[in-house]
MIFIKOL-588859 format. One record per residue (C-alpha): residue number from 1; residue in one letter; y negated, x, z. Coordinates in steps of 0.001 Angstrom, whole numbers, plus 524288, in hexadecimal, padded with zeros to 5 digits. Example, Ala and Ser with C-alpha at 12.3 -4.5 7.8 and 13.67 -1.06 7.14 Angstrom:
 num residu north  east    up
   1      a 81194 8300C 81E78
   2      s 80424 83566 81BE4
END
This chain:
 num residu north  east    up
   1      m 21E14 9AB2F 0F810
   2      p 2194E 9B4DC 1025D
   3      d 2167E 9BEC0 0F776
   4      r 20DD6 9B507 0F075
   5      t 2066B 9B1CA 0FCEB
   6      d 2050A 9C01F 10060
   7      g 1FFB6 9C320 0F2D3
   8      r 1F5C0 9B840 0F3C0
   9      l 1F1BC 9BCD9 1013F
  10      v 1F011 9CAD1 0FC73
  11      r 1E7BE 9C623 0F0F8
  12      l 1DF52 9BE04 0FA10
  13      e 1DD8E 9C989 1033F
  14      m 1D9BE 9D237 0F7D2
  15      l 1D025 9C813 0F301
  16      a 1CA3B 9C6C1 10092
  17      a 1C8FB 9D58E 101AE
  18      e 1C256 9D66A 0F452
  19      q 1B8F3 9CB8F 0F7E7
  20      e 1B5C7 9D21E 104CE
  21      k 1B2CB 9DED2 0FD90
  22      i 1AA33 9D7CE 0F3A2
  23      i 1A2E5 9D0A1 0FE6C
  24      a 1A04F 9DD8C 10567
  25      e 19B5D 9E3AD 0F8AF
  26      l 19286 9D80C 0F5EC
  27      s 18D54 9D86E 103C1
  28      a 189FC 9E6D9 10253
  29      e 18351 9E41D 0F553
  30      i 17B36 9D92C 0FB3E
  31      a 17746 9E1F9 1068F
  32      g 172CF 9EC4C 0FCDA
  33      q 16B31 9E25F 0F508
  34      w 164C4 9DD30 10157
  35      t 1604C 9EAFE 104AA
  36      t 15A94 9EC43 0F6FD
  37      i 153C1 9DF1A 0F826
  38      e 14DBD 9E2E7 10535
  39      r 148EC 9EFDA 0FF8D
  40      m 1432E 9E8EC 0F3BB
  41      q 13CA9 9DEBF 0FC79
  42      k 135FF 9E985 10446
  43      k 1311A 9EFBE 0F7B7
  44      l 12C59 9E298 0F2B7
  45      d 1251E 9DFFC 0FF6E
  46      a 11EB5 9ED67 0FEBF
  47      l 11AA8 9EB45 0F09E
  48      a 1154F 9DDCA 0F3BA
  49      g 10D6F 9E3A0 0FECD
  50      r 107F7 9EE11 0F5D5
  51      f 104B2 9E3D1 0EB9E
  52      v 0FD64 9DB77 0F582
  53      a 0F5F4 9E765 0FA5B
  54      l 0F203 9EAFE 0EC7E
  55      e 0EE3C 9DCFE 0E99F
  56      e 0E5AB 9DC9B 0F5BD
  57      q 0DF0B 9E942 0F1BB
  58      t 0DB79 9E3F6 0E45C
  59      a 0D847 9D610 0E878
  60      p 0C9E4 9D874 0EC34
  61      d 0C725 9DE73 0DED5
  62      v 0CB9C 9D26E 0D780
  63      p 0C082 9C8A9 0D609
  64      n 0C3A6 9BAAD 0D961
  65      t 0BB67 9B40B 0CF0A
  66      r 0BE01 9A9E8 0C4C7
  67      p 0C042 9AE76 0B6FB
  68      p 0B4D1 9AC69 0ADA0
  69      h 0BB88 9A135 0A683
  70      w 0BB4A 9985F 0B294
END
């Protein structure tokens, strides 16, 4: 009976070690993705700022009148 218990304990320890490794890998992947998301957010903010600036530059040229069919 001790052999059976020892075998089960070894399998459980191996499983726990594998899960710990997978959790560490997933954590590293999430950290990398978060870095990418932050970089993309900065680029998006910069592009939005440029878009607003361009929109403000062209806004005075656009007449604010009703179309002829009104």
